[in-house]
VEXKOL-731667 format. One record per atom (N, C-alpha, C): residue number from 1; atom name; x, y, z. Coordinates in Angstrom, 3 decimals, padded with zeros to 6 digits. Example, Ala and Ser with C-alpha at 12.3 -4.5 7.8 and 13.67 -1.06 7.14 Angstrom:
2
seq->1 | atom->N | xx->013.190 | yy->-005.690 | zz->007.800;
seq->1 | atom->CA | xx->012.300 | yy->-004.500 | zz->007.800;
seq->1 | atom->C | xx->013.200 | yy->-003.300 | zz->007.800;
seq->2 | atom->N | xx->012.850 | yy->-002.250 | zz->007.080;
seq->2 | atom->CA | xx->013.670 | yy->-001.060 | zz->007.140;
seq->2 | atom->C | xx->012.900 | yy->000.030 | zz->007.870;
//
This chain:
84
seq->1 | atom->N | xx->113.143 | yy->018.795 | zz->-000.921;
seq->1 | atom->CA | xx->113.464 | yy->017.492 | zz->-000.391;
seq->1 | atom->C | xx->114.212 | yy->016.705 | zz->-001.463;
seq->2 | atom->N | xx->115.315 | yy->016.198 | zz->-001.093;
seq->2 | atom->CA | xx->116.159 | yy->015.451 | zz->-002.014;
seq->2 | atom->C | xx->115.633 | yy->014.032 | zz->-002.193;
seq->3 | atom->N | xx->115.629 | yy->013.525 | zz->-003.420;
seq->3 | atom->CA | xx->115.196 | yy->012.139 | zz->-003.614;
seq->3 | atom->C | xx->116.169 | yy->011.171 | zz->-002.944;
seq->4 | atom->N | xx->115.604 | yy->010.119 | zz->-002.407;
seq->4 | atom->CA | xx->116.422 | yy->009.125 | zz->-001.717;
seq->4 | atom->C | xx->117.129 | yy->008.251 | zz->-002.759;
seq->5 | atom->N | xx->118.375 | yy->007.939 | zz->-002.511;
seq->5 | atom->CA | xx->119.148 | yy->007.107 | zz->-003.434;
seq->5 | atom->C | xx->119.321 | yy->005.721 | zz->-002.835;
seq->6 | atom->N | xx->119.002 | yy->004.744 | zz->-003.629;
seq->6 | atom->CA | xx->119.107 | yy->003.354 | zz->-003.197;
seq->6 | atom->C | xx->120.268 | yy->002.694 | zz->-003.931;
seq->7 | atom->N | xx->120.924 | yy->001.785 | zz->-003.237;
seq->7 | atom->CA | xx->122.061 | yy->001.091 | zz->-003.859;
seq->7 | atom->C | xx->121.689 | yy->-000.301 | zz->-004.346;
seq->8 | atom->N | xx->120.499 | yy->-000.778 | zz->-003.928;
seq->8 | atom->CA | xx->120.092 | yy->-002.111 | zz->-004.384;
seq->8 | atom->C | xx->118.569 | yy->-002.212 | zz->-004.401;
seq->9 | atom->N | xx->118.099 | yy->-003.235 | zz->-005.103;
seq->9 | atom->CA | xx->116.656 | yy->-003.476 | zz->-005.142;
seq->9 | atom->C | xx->116.140 | yy->-003.940 | zz->-003.782;
seq->10 | atom->N | xx->116.987 | yy->-004.555 | zz->-003.012;
seq->10 | atom->CA | xx->116.592 | yy->-005.012 | zz->-001.675;
seq->10 | atom->C | xx->116.235 | yy->-003.820 | zz->-000.781;
seq->11 | atom->N | xx->116.974 | yy->-002.741 | zz->-000.875;
seq->11 | atom->CA | xx->116.658 | yy->-001.522 | zz->-000.104;
seq->11 | atom->C | xx->115.315 | yy->-000.950 | zz->-000.539;
seq->12 | atom->N | xx->115.071 | yy->-000.955 | zz->-001.831;
seq->12 | atom->CA | xx->113.791 | yy->-000.448 | zz->-002.346;
seq->12 | atom->C | xx->112.651 | yy->-001.318 | zz->-001.840;
seq->13 | atom->N | xx->112.818 | yy->-002.639 | zz->-001.910;
seq->13 | atom->CA | xx->111.780 | yy->-003.549 | zz->-001.423;
seq->13 | atom->C | xx->111.524 | yy->-003.366 | zz->000.069;
seq->14 | atom->N | xx->112.578 | yy->-003.187 | zz->000.841;
seq->14 | atom->CA | xx->112.437 | yy->-002.978 | zz->002.288;
seq->14 | atom->C | xx->111.680 | yy->-001.673 | zz->002.561;
seq->15 | atom->N | xx->112.027 | yy->-000.614 | zz->001.846;
seq->15 | atom->CA | xx->111.344 | yy->000.685 | zz->002.014;
seq->15 | atom->C | xx->109.868 | yy->000.571 | zz->001.636;
seq->16 | atom->N | xx->109.576 | yy->-000.138 | zz->000.545;
seq->16 | atom->CA | xx->108.181 | yy->-000.343 | zz->000.146;
seq->16 | atom->C | xx->107.410 | yy->-001.147 | zz->001.179;
seq->17 | atom->N | xx->108.055 | yy->-002.136 | zz->001.777;
seq->17 | atom->CA | xx->107.411 | yy->-002.940 | zz->002.813;
seq->17 | atom->C | xx->107.116 | yy->-002.085 | zz->004.052;
seq->18 | atom->N | xx->108.058 | yy->-001.238 | zz->004.419;
seq->18 | atom->CA | xx->107.849 | yy->-000.326 | zz->005.563;
seq->18 | atom->C | xx->106.684 | yy->000.613 | zz->005.283;
seq->19 | atom->N | xx->106.638 | yy->001.171 | zz->004.092;
seq->19 | atom->CA | xx->105.545 | yy->002.077 | zz->003.730;
seq->19 | atom->C | xx->104.199 | yy->001.351 | zz->003.713;
seq->20 | atom->N | xx->104.205 | yy->000.104 | zz->003.262;
seq->20 | atom->CA | xx->102.981 | yy->-000.688 | zz->003.239;
seq->20 | atom->C | xx->102.468 | yy->-000.924 | zz->004.664;
seq->21 | atom->N | xx->103.367 | yy->-001.277 | zz->005.571;
seq->21 | atom->CA | xx->102.979 | yy->-001.517 | zz->006.965;
seq->21 | atom->C | xx->102.480 | yy->-000.221 | zz->007.604;
seq->22 | atom->N | xx->103.140 | yy->000.902 | zz->007.336;
seq->22 | atom->CA | xx->102.701 | yy->002.190 | zz->007.869;
seq->22 | atom->C | xx->101.316 | yy->002.547 | zz->007.337;
seq->23 | atom->N | xx->101.071 | yy->002.250 | zz->006.083;
seq->23 | atom->CA | xx->099.760 | yy->002.517 | zz->005.488;
seq->23 | atom->C | xx->098.684 | yy->001.686 | zz->006.173;
seq->24 | atom->N | xx->098.963 | yy->000.404 | zz->006.435;
seq->24 | atom->CA | xx->098.005 | yy->-000.458 | zz->007.122;
seq->24 | atom->C | xx->097.741 | yy->000.025 | zz->008.544;
seq->25 | atom->N | xx->098.784 | yy->000.424 | zz->009.240;
seq->25 | atom->CA | xx->098.615 | yy->000.938 | zz->010.608;
seq->25 | atom->C | xx->097.746 | yy->002.181 | zz->010.599;
seq->26 | atom->N | xx->098.015 | yy->003.102 | zz->009.702;
seq->26 | atom->CA | xx->097.208 | yy->004.320 | zz->009.618;
seq->26 | atom->C | xx->095.756 | yy->004.014 | zz->009.268;
seq->27 | atom->N | xx->095.551 | yy->003.043 | zz->008.392;
seq->27 | atom->CA | xx->094.188 | yy->002.650 | zz->008.033;
seq->27 | atom->C | xx->093.452 | yy->002.092 | zz->009.256;
seq->28 | atom->N | xx->094.108 | yy->001.228 | zz->010.019;
seq->28 | atom->CA | xx->093.471 | yy->000.646 | zz->011.208;
seq->28 | atom->C | xx->093.226 | yy->001.700 | zz->012.281;
seq->29 | atom->N | xx->094.115 | yy->002.665 | zz->012.409;
seq->29 | atom->CA | xx->093.876 | yy->003.769 | zz->013.349;
seq->29 | atom->C | xx->092.646 | yy->004.560 | zz->012.933;
seq->30 | atom->N | xx->092.500 | yy->004.792 | zz->011.649;
seq->30 | atom->CA | xx->091.345 | yy->005.526 | zz->011.133;
seq->30 | atom->C | xx->090.055 | yy->004.757 | zz->011.389;
seq->31 | atom->N | xx->090.070 | yy->003.460 | zz->011.134;
seq->31 | atom->CA | xx->088.889 | yy->002.627 | zz->011.370;
seq->31 | atom->C | xx->088.530 | yy->002.625 | zz->012.855;
seq->32 | atom->N | xx->089.522 | yy->002.479 | zz->013.716;
seq->32 | atom->CA | xx->089.281 | yy->002.482 | zz->015.160;
seq->32 | atom->C | xx->088.719 | yy->003.824 | zz->015.624;
seq->33 | atom->N | xx->089.275 | yy->004.891 | zz->015.114;
seq->33 | atom->CA | xx->088.783 | yy->006.222 | zz->015.462;
seq->33 | atom->C | xx->087.337 | yy->006.398 | zz->015.014;
seq->34 | atom->N | xx->087.024 | yy->005.912 | zz->013.825;
seq->34 | atom->CA | xx->085.649 | yy->005.989 | zz->013.320;
seq->34 | atom->C | xx->084.703 | yy->005.195 | zz->014.206;
seq->35 | atom->N | xx->085.099 | yy->004.001 | zz->014.607;
seq->35 | atom->CA | xx->084.256 | yy->003.169 | zz->015.465;
seq->35 | atom->C | xx->084.017 | yy->003.828 | zz->016.823;
seq->36 | atom->N | xx->085.066 | yy->004.411 | zz->017.405;
seq->36 | atom->CA | xx->084.909 | yy->005.096 | zz->018.696;
seq->36 | atom->C | xx->083.969 | yy->006.285 | zz->018.558;
seq->37 | atom->N | xx->084.103 | yy->007.016 | zz->017.467;
seq->37 | atom->CA | xx->083.219 | yy->008.163 | zz->017.225;
seq->37 | atom->C | xx->081.788 | yy->007.694 | zz->017.048;
seq->38 | atom->N | xx->081.610 | yy->006.621 | zz->016.311;
seq->38 | atom->CA | xx->080.272 | yy->006.077 | zz->016.073;
seq->38 | atom->C | xx->079.632 | yy->005.631 | zz->017.384;
seq->39 | atom->N | xx->080.423 | yy->005.030 | zz->018.271;
seq->39 | atom->CA | xx->079.905 | yy->004.592 | zz->019.565;
seq->39 | atom->C | xx->079.548 | yy->005.769 | zz->020.460;
seq->40 | atom->N | xx->080.291 | yy->006.851 | zz->020.334;
seq->40 | atom->CA | xx->080.037 | yy->007.996 | zz->021.208;
seq->40 | atom->C | xx->078.875 | yy->008.854 | zz->020.729;
seq->41 | atom->N | xx->078.383 | yy->008.602 | zz->019.528;
seq->41 | atom->CA | xx->077.281 | yy->009.411 | zz->018.994;
seq->41 | atom->C | xx->075.991 | yy->008.596 | zz->018.979;
seq->42 | atom->N | xx->075.713 | yy->007.880 | zz->020.018;
seq->42 | atom->CA | xx->074.429 | yy->007.199 | zz->020.132;
seq->42 | atom->C | xx->073.436 | yy->008.171 | zz->020.751;
seq->43 | atom->N | xx->072.156 | yy->008.020 | zz->020.449;
seq->43 | atom->CA | xx->071.161 | yy->008.950 | zz->021.017;
seq->43 | atom->C | xx->071.199 | yy->009.004 | zz->022.539;
seq->44 | atom->N | xx->071.406 | yy->007.868 | zz->023.183;
seq->44 | atom->CA | xx->071.435 | yy->007.841 | zz->024.647;
seq->44 | atom->C | xx->072.605 | yy->008.659 | zz->025.183;
seq->45 | atom->N | xx->073.776 | yy->008.527 | zz->024.584;
seq->45 | atom->CA | xx->074.942 | yy->009.270 | zz->025.066;
seq->45 | atom->C | xx->074.804 | yy->010.759 | zz->024.778;
seq->46 | atom->N | xx->074.178 | yy->011.111 | zz->023.663;
seq->46 | atom->CA | xx->073.963 | yy->012.532 | zz->023.352;
seq->46 | atom->C | xx->073.031 | yy->013.143 | zz->024.385;
seq->47 | atom->N | xx->071.919 | yy->012.453 | zz->024.669;
seq->47 | atom->CA | xx->070.952 | yy->012.966 | zz->025.652;
seq->47 | atom->C | xx->071.591 | yy->013.034 | zz->027.031;
seq->48 | atom->N | xx->072.340 | yy->011.989 | zz->027.419;
seq->48 | atom->CA | xx->072.993 | yy->011.998 | zz->028.733;
seq->48 | atom->C | xx->073.981 | yy->013.150 | zz->028.847;
seq->49 | atom->N | xx->074.750 | yy->013.396 | zz->027.804;
seq->49 | atom->CA | xx->075.693 | yy->014.516 | zz->027.817;
seq->49 | atom->C | xx->074.987 | yy->015.850 | zz->027.918;
seq->50 | atom->N | xx->073.890 | yy->015.990 | zz->027.182;
seq->50 | atom->CA | xx->073.107 | yy->017.227 | zz->027.205;
seq->50 | atom->C | xx->072.513 | yy->017.468 | zz->028.586;
seq->51 | atom->N | xx->071.908 | yy->016.422 | zz->029.151;
seq->51 | atom->CA | xx->071.279 | yy->016.547 | zz->030.470;
seq->51 | atom->C | xx->072.321 | yy->016.812 | zz->031.548;
seq->52 | atom->N | xx->073.433 | yy->016.106 | zz->031.518;
seq->52 | atom->CA | xx->074.433 | yy->016.282 | zz->032.573;
seq->52 | atom->C | xx->075.061 | yy->017.670 | zz->032.516;
seq->53 | atom->N | xx->075.266 | yy->018.208 | zz->031.310;
seq->53 | atom->CA | xx->075.859 | yy->019.540 | zz->031.229;
seq->53 | atom->C | xx->074.898 | yy->020.599 | zz->031.780;
seq->54 | atom->N | xx->073.609 | yy->020.467 | zz->031.469;
seq->54 | atom->CA | xx->072.655 | yy->021.439 | zz->031.998;
seq->54 | atom->C | xx->072.381 | yy->021.210 | zz->033.473;
seq->55 | atom->N | xx->072.448 | yy->019.976 | zz->033.934;
seq->55 | atom->CA | xx->072.264 | yy->019.703 | zz->035.358;
seq->55 | atom->C | xx->073.373 | yy->020.373 | zz->036.160;
seq->56 | atom->N | xx->074.601 | yy->020.252 | zz->035.697;
seq->56 | atom->CA | xx->075.718 | yy->020.914 | zz->036.377;
seq->56 | atom->C | xx->075.519 | yy->022.422 | zz->036.377;
seq->57 | atom->N | xx->075.103 | yy->022.971 | zz->035.251;
seq->57 | atom->CA | xx->074.922 | yy->024.420 | zz->035.138;
seq->57 | atom->C | xx->073.829 | yy->024.901 | zz->036.077;
seq->58 | atom->N | xx->072.680 | yy->024.212 | zz->036.059;
seq->58 | atom->CA | xx->071.567 | yy->024.667 | zz->036.886;
seq->58 | atom->C | xx->071.777 | yy->024.357 | zz->038.355;
seq->59 | atom->N | xx->072.486 | yy->023.298 | zz->038.691;
seq->59 | atom->CA | xx->072.730 | yy->023.012 | zz->040.108;
seq->59 | atom->C | xx->073.603 | yy->024.099 | zz->040.712;
seq->60 | atom->N | xx->074.553 | yy->024.608 | zz->039.959;
seq->60 | atom->CA | xx->075.362 | yy->025.721 | zz->040.438;
seq->60 | atom->C | xx->074.559 | yy->027.010 | zz->040.460;
seq->61 | atom->N | xx->073.610 | yy->027.160 | zz->039.550;
seq->61 | atom->CA | xx->072.796 | yy->028.370 | zz->039.490;
seq->61 | atom->C | xx->071.842 | yy->028.446 | zz->040.675;
seq->62 | atom->N | xx->071.288 | yy->027.295 | zz->041.101;
seq->62 | atom->CA | xx->070.353 | yy->027.309 | zz->042.220;
seq->62 | atom->C | xx->070.995 | yy->027.887 | zz->043.467;
seq->63 | atom->N | xx->072.207 | yy->027.515 | zz->043.753;
seq->63 | atom->CA | xx->072.847 | yy->028.046 | zz->044.954;
seq->63 | atom->C | xx->073.077 | yy->029.547 | zz->044.825;
seq->64 | atom->N | xx->073.448 | yy->029.999 | zz->043.647;
seq->64 | atom->CA | xx->073.651 | yy->031.439 | zz->043.452;
seq->64 | atom->C | xx->072.336 | yy->032.196 | zz->043.568;
seq->65 | atom->N | xx->071.266 | yy->031.623 | zz->043.005;
seq->65 | atom->CA | xx->069.950 | yy->032.270 | zz->043.097;
seq->65 | atom->C | xx->069.487 | yy->032.315 | zz->044.546;
seq->66 | atom->N | xx->069.653 | yy->031.194 | zz->045.261;
seq->66 | atom->CA | xx->069.247 | yy->031.179 | zz->046.674;
seq->66 | atom->C | xx->070.053 | yy->032.166 | zz->047.507;
seq->67 | atom->N | xx->071.345 | yy->032.264 | zz->047.238;
seq->67 | atom->CA | xx->072.169 | yy->033.226 | zz->047.973;
seq->67 | atom->C | xx->071.712 | yy->034.655 | zz->047.708;
seq->68 | atom->N | xx->071.238 | yy->034.931 | zz->046.512;
seq->68 | atom->CA | xx->070.800 | yy->036.281 | zz->046.174;
seq->68 | atom->C | xx->069.415 | yy->036.576 | zz->046.733;
seq->69 | atom->N | xx->068.519 | yy->035.596 | zz->046.730;
seq->69 | atom->CA | xx->067.127 | yy->035.816 | zz->047.129;
seq->69 | atom->C | xx->066.914 | yy->035.647 | zz->048.631;
seq->70 | atom->N | xx->067.704 | yy->034.807 | zz->049.271;
seq->70 | atom->CA | xx->067.509 | yy->034.487 | zz->050.681;
seq->70 | atom->C | xx->067.437 | yy->035.727 | zz->051.585;
seq->71 | atom->N | xx->068.297 | yy->036.722 | zz->051.440;
seq->71 | atom->CA | xx->068.165 | yy->037.900 | zz->052.309;
seq->71 | atom->C | xx->066.827 | yy->038.627 | zz->052.148;
seq->72 | atom->N | xx->066.295 | yy->038.665 | zz->050.933;
seq->72 | atom->CA | xx->064.994 | yy->039.311 | zz->050.715;
seq->72 | atom->C | xx->063.864 | yy->038.526 | zz->051.339;
seq->73 | atom->N | xx->063.947 | yy->037.203 | zz->051.272;
seq->73 | atom->CA | xx->062.914 | yy->036.362 | zz->051.882;
seq->73 | atom->C | xx->062.952 | yy->036.501 | zz->053.397;
seq->74 | atom->N | xx->064.119 | yy->036.501 | zz->053.984;
seq->74 | atom->CA | xx->064.247 | yy->036.674 | zz->055.435;
seq->74 | atom->C | xx->063.723 | yy->038.047 | zz->055.843;
seq->75 | atom->N | xx->064.071 | yy->039.064 | zz->055.077;
seq->75 | atom->CA | xx->063.567 | yy->040.415 | zz->055.370;
seq->75 | atom->C | xx->062.056 | yy->040.486 | zz->055.268;
seq->76 | atom->N | xx->061.482 | yy->039.799 | zz->054.315;
seq->76 | atom->CA | xx->060.030 | yy->039.795 | zz->054.152;
seq->76 | atom->C | xx->059.363 | yy->039.138 | zz->055.355;
seq->77 | atom->N | xx->059.920 | yy->037.990 | zz->055.835;
seq->77 | atom->CA | xx->059.356 | yy->037.329 | zz->057.003;
seq->77 | atom->C | xx->059.485 | yy->038.194 | zz->058.248;
seq->78 | atom->N | xx->060.594 | yy->038.878 | zz->058.410;
seq->78 | atom->CA | xx->060.775 | yy->039.734 | zz->059.582;
seq->78 | atom->C | xx->059.778 | yy->040.883 | zz->059.552;
seq->79 | atom->N | xx->059.590 | yy->041.500 | zz->058.386;
seq->79 | atom->CA | xx->058.639 | yy->042.593 | zz->058.264;
seq->79 | atom->C | xx->057.193 | yy->042.096 | zz->058.439;
seq->80 | atom->N | xx->056.908 | yy->040.872 | zz->058.018;
seq->80 | atom->CA | xx->055.556 | yy->040.325 | zz->058.146;
seq->80 | atom->C | xx->055.236 | yy->040.107 | zz->059.621;
seq->81 | atom->N | xx->056.210 | yy->039.627 | zz->060.414;
seq->81 | atom->CA | xx->055.986 | yy->039.404 | zz->061.826;
seq->81 | atom->C | xx->055.792 | yy->040.720 | zz->062.592;
seq->82 | atom->N | xx->056.432 | yy->041.777 | zz->062.131;
seq->82 | atom->CA | xx->056.307 | yy->043.088 | zz->062.776;
seq->82 | atom->C | xx->054.957 | yy->043.723 | zz->062.460;
seq->83 | atom->N | xx->054.346 | yy->043.311 | zz->061.351;
seq->83 | atom->CA | xx->053.062 | yy->043.869 | zz->060.986;
seq->83 | atom->C | xx->053.188 | yy->045.039 | zz->060.028;
seq->84 | atom->N | xx->054.346 | yy->045.211 | zz->059.421;
seq->84 | atom->CA | xx->054.550 | yy->046.322 | zz->058.469;
seq->84 | atom->C | xx->053.903 | yy->046.029 | zz->057.155;
//
């Protein structure tokens, strides 16, 4: 990378001011990101996320389990009525 060449002190001052503003913006983005992360890691939100993920998993599992077991239960009732 070639060093930048300036023709006046005013250009240098302007570049330094731009870099200063960029540094402040990046700092505020970092602080905001930290605050959002801190808010999302509360015990209530962790528990809610944990419960909701397992609720979705098990709610889908119940239908699959019922679909697999239901024919056996129906067969058992039919055989019970026949007296087998």
